[in-house]
BAMARPA-622997 format. One line per 2 residues: number of its first residue (from 1); their letters; for each residue x, z, y of N, C-alpha, C. Coordinates in pm, 1 decimal. Each point is the difference from the previous one (the first is absolute). Layout:
NUM	a	X/Z/Y/X/Z/Y/X/Z/Y; ...
***
This chain:
1	xx	1464.0/-369.1/-122.9/133.7/-42.2/29.7/42.6/54.0/136.4; -80.1/-25.9/102.3/35.4/43.8/134.5/-3.1/150.5/16.1
3	xx	-96.9/66.3/-66.3/-9.3/145.7/9.8/120.1/66.4/-66.0; 37.0/-47.6/-117.4/114.1/59.2/-71.4/130.1/-24.4/75.7
5	xx	19.5/-121.4/47.8/122.2/-31.1/74.7/4.4/76.8/131.6; -114.1/11.5/67.3/-5.6/77.2/124.1/31.6/146.7/-21.6
7	xx	-52.8/57.4/-107.7/28.9/140.4/-30.3/147.4/19.7/-33.3; 54.9/-92.6/-74.1/142.2/8.5/-36.7/88.7/-8.1/124.5
9	xx	-29.1/-93.6/87.1/79.4/-15.8/122.6/-17.3/120.8/91.9; -122.5/47.4/17.9/-25.0/114.1/88.9/63.7/127.7/-52.3
11	xx	15.6/10.3/-131.0/60.6/119.3/-58.3/150.6/4.9/25.8; 66.4/-113.9/-8.8/146.2/-0.2/4.5/60.8/-46.6/132.2
13	xx	-78.7/-59.6/88.1/55.2/-52.6/124.8/-79.9/51.2/119.2; 66.5/5.2/115.1/-70.5/38.1/122.8/-80.0/-120.8/49.2
15	xx	-94.2/27.3/87.0/-88.4/-106.2/47.3/57.9/-66.0/123.9; 39.4/-126.7/-11.6/42.0/-80.9/114.1/-26.0/-146.7/-31.1
17	xx	21.5/-87.0/96.1/-36.9/-139.7/-16.2/86.6/-72.8/-101.7; 123.5/42.5/-17.9/88.9/-64.5/-98.4/-48.9/30.6/-141.6
19	xx	-36.0/124.9/-23.6/-51.0/39.0/-132.5/-132.3/-70.8/-27.2; -85.4/-9.8/101.6/-128.3/-67.8/-17.0/20.5/-148.7/-33.8
21	xx	85.0/-66.0/75.4/28.7/-141.8/-25.0/58.9/-22.4/-138.1; 94.0/88.0/-38.2/59.8/-11.6/-133.5/-105.0/24.3/-108.6
23	xx	-91.1/92.9/25.4/-106.6/27.6/-96.7/-91.2/-119.4/-20.0; -37.6/-66.7/109.4/-83.2/-120.6/-9.3/75.6/-109.5/-75.6
25	xx	128.6/-14.7/29.6/81.7/-101.1/-68.7/9.0/29.4/-150.0; 27.7/124.7/-34.6/8.7/38.1/-141.5/-135.0/-19.0/-68.8
27	xx	-107.4/31.3/69.3/-134.4/-20.2/-54.5/-21.1/-148.4/-32.6; 41.9/-87.8/89.0/-10.4/-143.7/-24.8/84.0/-45.0/-117.1
29	xx	121.8/52.3/-10.9/88.1/-35.6/-111.3/-59.5/46.6/-132.9; -49.2/123.5/-4.2/-58.0/53.6/-123.1/-124.1/-79.5/-40.0
31	xx	-87.5/-29.9/95.6/-120.3/-78.2/-30.5/36.6/-140.2/-48.1; 101.8/-59.9/59.2/44.1/-131.4/-43.2/59.7/5.2/-141.4
33	xx	77.9/103.6/-25.5/62.0/16.1/-132.3/-105.2/19.9/-108.2; -105.1/74.5/31.4/-107.7/26.3/-96.1/-107.3/-109.4/1.5
35	xx	23.2/-105.2/80.0/-93.4/-113.3/14.0/-137.5/45.2/48.0; 1.7/89.8/96.7/-121.9/50.1/63.5/-3.7/-47.7/144.5
37	xx	22.5/-129.9/19.8/12.6/-53.9/134.9/-123.3/26.0/85.7; -118.4/-11.5/-57.9/-121.0/19.9/79.3/-23.7/147.1/33.9
39	xx	61.4/91.1/-73.9/-17.8/143.0/24.8/96.7/52.7/106.3; 93.1/-82.6/44.5/101.1/45.5/95.1/-61.7/49.9/130.2
41	xx	-97.7/-71.9/52.6/-60.7/39.7/127.8/-64.0/138.3/-9.6; -74.7/21.9/-107.2/-68.7/128.3/-15.5/98.9/112.9/-27.8
43	xx	102.7/-29.3/-76.8/103.2/100.8/-25.1/72.3/35.7/129.7; 26.1/-98.5/83.6/67.5/25.7/127.8/-89.4/80.6/94.4
45	xx	-130.1/-28.1/-1.1/-92.7/77.9/83.6/-3.3/144.9/-45.3; -8.5/21.9/-131.0/-1.9/137.0/-52.2/131.4/71.1/28.5
47	xx	111.2/-70.1/-16.0/131.1/57.6/32.7/4.4/39.3/147.1; -54.1/-83.2/86.9/-2.3/30.1/143.3/-82.6/124.0/29.7
49	xx	-114.1/12.8/-65.1/-85.0/117.6/23.0/71.1/126.6/-44.9; 65.5/-5.5/-114.5/68.4/118.8/-51.3/119.9/35.2/86.9
51	xx	74.1/-100.3/47.7/122.1/27.0/76.8/-25.1/28.0/148.2; -89.8/-71.8/62.4/-10.5/5.0/145.5/-96.1/104.1/54.0
53	xx	-103.5/33.0/-73.4/-97.2/96.7/48.8/50.4/140.6/-31.4; 1.5/85.4/101.1/48.2/137.4/-17.9/-99.0/78.0/-86.4
55	xx	51.5/60.7/-104.2/-82.4/78.7/-91.8/54.2/141.8/-8.4; -88.9/92.9/-30.0/40.3/140.2/-10.8/44.3/36.5/-141.0
57	xx	-28.3/-84.4/-95.3/31.1/30.9/-139.6/121.9/-78.4/-46.4; 43.0/31.0/-121.2/115.7/-67.7/-58.5/-31.2/-148.2/-21.0
59	xx	102.5/-85.6/5.8/-23.1/-144.3/-15.6/-67.3/-36.8/-132.6; 30.2/71.4/-107.5/-60.5/-33.4/-129.2/-149.4/30.3/-0.5
61	xx	-40.2/104.4/68.7/-143.2/31.4/8.1/-71.9/-104.8/84.3; 59.5/-37.3/112.7/-59.4/-102.9/85.5/-11.1/-132.0/-75.7
63	xx	105.4/-36.5/-72.2/-0.9/-125.9/-75.2/-104.3/2.0/-111.2; -11.2/113.6/-70.1/-99.4/6.3/-107.7/-141.7/-4.0/55.4
65	xx	-23.5/65.1/115.3/-131.9/-7.5/63.2/-30.8/-142.2/43.2; 98.1/-67.1/56.3/-20.2/-139.4/43.2/-30.2/-88.2/-120.8
67	xx	69.6/21.7/-110.5/-24.4/-78.0/-121.7/-142.7/20.2/-49.7; -46.6/125.1/0.0/-136.3/29.4/-44.6/-101.4/-63.1/95.9
69	xx	25.7/8.3/130.7/-91.4/-59.7/98.1/-12.6/-150.4/-20.3; 112.0/-66.9/-17.6/-1.9/-144.6/-18.3/-66.7/-36.4/-132.4
71	xx	29.5/74.5/-106.0/-60.6/-27.5/-130.0/-150.8/18.9/5.3; -45.0/104.2/66.5/-143.2/22.9/14.4/-65.0/-111.9/81.6
73	xx	66.0/-42.3/105.1/-51.6/-110.9/79.7/-11.4/-129.1/-80.1; 98.5/-26.8/-83.1/-4.5/-119.2/-85.0/-114.4/9.9/-99.6
75	xx	-18.2/117.2/-60.3/-108.4/17.9/-97.1/-136.6/-19.3/64.8; -18.6/55.2/119.4/-127.4/-15.7/70.1/-21.7/-146.6/38.0
77	xx	104.0/-67.8/43.6/-12.2/-141.8/35.5/-35.9/-84.4/-122.1; 60.8/29.2/-113.7/-33.4/-74.2/-122.1/-143.8/24.9/-42.6
79	xx	-44.4/124.1/10.0/-138.1/32.8/-34.5/-96.6/-69.3/95.8; 30.4/1.7/128.9/-86.3/-66.6/97.5/-4.8/-150.4/-25.3
81	xx	112.8/-59.7/-34.7/1.9/-143.5/-30.0/-83.0/-30.7/-124.0; 5.7/85.7/-100.0/-78.7/-20.1/-121.6/-149.1/14.4/28.4
83	xx	-37.7/99.2/78.9/-140.9/18.1/35.1/-47.8/-118.4/84.3; 83.0/-45.8/93.4/-36.7/-115.4/82.1/-21.4/-122.5/-88.2
85	xx	89.1/-19.6/-97.1/-12.6/-113.9/-91.2/-126.3/11.3/-82.9; -35.9/120.3/-39.4/-120.0/20.6/-81.3/-125.0/-40.2/76.6
87	xx	-7.6/35.5/125.4/-120.0/-26.9/77.5/-2.0/-140.4/60.2; 108.0/-73.0/-10.3/4.3/-135.6/53.9/36.4/-100.4/-108.9
89	xx	-52.1/20.1/-118.8/28.4/-86.6/-113.2/-122.4/-85.5/-30.0; -63.2/-51.0/103.1/-116.1/-87.3/-11.8/-111.3/63.2/-82.5
91	xx	-15.3/129.3/11.6/-109.5/68.6/-66.7/18.4/21.4/-148.8; 114.3/-36.3/-54.3/23.6/17.3/-143.4/103.3/111.5/-21.0
93	xx	-45.0/120.8/-31.7/97.3/108.7/-19.7/81.8/-21.1/-126.9; 127.7/32.1/8.6/86.7/-6.5/-117.0/-0.3/135.7/-68.9
95	xx	62.2/7.9/-115.9/0.7/126.8/-73.0/72.9/108.4/78.9; 106.2/-37.5/73.9/70.3/97.4/83.0/-87.4/53.8/110.8
97	xx	-83.7/-86.8/58.0/-91.3/41.8/106.6/-103.0/98.4/-52.9; -52.8/-29.8/-116.7/-99.3/89.1/-60.2/62.4/135.0/-28.5
99	xx	124.2/1.8/-46.8/69.7/125.2/-28.8/21.9/80.9/127.6; 40.3/-66.7/108.3/22.5/70.4/127.2/-130.7/57.8/52.1
101	xx	-106.5/-77.7/-5.7/-129.4/49.8/46.8/-44.3/121.0/-81.1; 20.9/-5.0/-130.7/-37.8/114.0/-84.5/82.4/123.0/34.6
103	xx	130.7/-18.0/23.3/85.7/113.8/35.3/-43.6/62.2/131.8; -31.0/-84.5/98.6/-43.8/50.5/129.7/-132.4/74.2/-13.5
105	xx	-92.3/-55.4/-76.7/-129.8/65.2/-19.7/15.5/134.9/-69.4; 85.5/7.5/-100.7/24.0/126.9/-70.3/59.9/102.4/95.3
107	xx	96.3/-41.1/81.0/65.0/93.1/92.4/-99.3/51.9/104.9; -84.0/-89.1/51.4/-100.4/42.9/98.5/-96.9/98.6/-63.6
109	xx	-40.9/-27.9/-123.0/-93.2/90.0/-68.4/63.6/138.1/-22.5; 127.9/1.2/-38.3/69.0/128.7/-19.2/9.1/77.7/130.0
111	xx	33.1/-70.3/109.4/8.5/68.4/128.9/-134.3/58.3/41.4; -107.9/-75.5/-23.4/-133.8/51.0/32.9/-34.3/121.4/-85.6
113	xx	34.6/-5.8/-129.1/-28.7/111.6/-89.4/78.2/124.6/41.3; 127.5/-18.5/39.2/79.8/113.8/45.6/-58.2/60.2/126.9
115	xx	-45.2/-85.3/90.9/-62.2/49.2/122.4/-127.0/78.0/-28.1; -79.1/-47.0/-95.1/-121.9/72.8/-37.0/32.9/135.3/-62.2
117	xx	101.9/5.0/-84.4/39.3/127.9/-61.6/42.5/100.1/107.3; 78.8/-47.9/95.4/44.5/90.1/107.5/-117.5/48.4/83.9
119	xx	-91.9/-90.1/28.3/-116.1/38.5/80.2/-86.7/99.7/-75.6; -16.2/-20.7/-129.8/-80.6/94.2/-78.9/67.3/136.3/-8.9
121	xx	131.2/0.1/-8.2/72.0/127.5/-2.3/-16.4/74.1/132.6; -10.1/-74.6/107.3/-20.3/61.8/130.7/-146.8/40.0/19.7
123	xx	-84.1/-28.5/-101.7/-142.2/36.5/-3.6/-76.7/-60.2/116.1; 21.9/-128.9/21.2/-77.7/-72.6/99.8/-131.3/-40.7/-65.8
125	xx	-111.9/45.0/52.3/-129.6/-27.0/-62.2/-40.3/-145.9/10.5; 48.6/-72.4/98.0/-41.5/-138.7/17.4/57.8/-92.9/-106.1
127	xx	106.1/41.6/-69.4/58.4/-85.6/-102.2/-38.1/41.8/-141.3; -81.1/101.0/-15.5/-41.1/43.1/-133.4/-81.2/-106.6/-72.2
129	xx	-75.9/-78.6/74.4/-87.1/-99.2/-61.5/72.3/-129.7/-33.4; 121.1/-19.4/51.5/74.8/-124.2/-23.4/70.0/9.7/-134.7
131	xx	-8.7/-106.5/-77.8/71.3/-4.2/-127.5/68.2/-135.2/-12.7; 94.2/-7.6/-90.3/71.7/-123.4/-24.0/-58.5/-68.5/-122.3
133	xx	-47.2/-121.0/15.2/-48.0/-77.4/-112.9/103.4/-105.8/-33.1; -9.4/-67.3/-114.2/97.1/-104.7/-31.7/2.9/-113.5/101.8
135	xx	-107.6/-20.8/71.6/-4.5/-108.5/98.4/38.1/47.1/139.3; 41.6/122.5/15.5/39.2/52.2/131.2/-78.5/125.6/30.5
137	xx	-15.4/28.0/128.4/-71.7/121.5/39.0/-149.5/-25.8/-4.5; -73.4/95.5/-53.7/-145.7/-15.7/-9.4/-68.4/110.1/79.1
***
């Protein structure tokens, strides 16, 4: 909400305090109209970042980058909260916890296997004896 509104305002209006104030006000009205009252603060912060910080690129590019940054941050926070819940569930893992642990283990194993392939291609003699077993590195 804030990124799109900030890009729209920055595209059509010059940067001054009246435009900024009007943008924050419009952001509040839109959030209220869409019944997103709790999202108003975050939308206003994003609008402020897009409008007030000097950028070298077009406003739409800055806004889209900000949207991706915030979305990635939210995804990482949700994943961290889920992992925290898994490890602090009184020792009883749930099915979601088991799935996350399996995904992490698979990803680590793939990264190790890719590293071994690269090392073997570089003909490092010290890694010739290392192999990947189903239980990890052997």
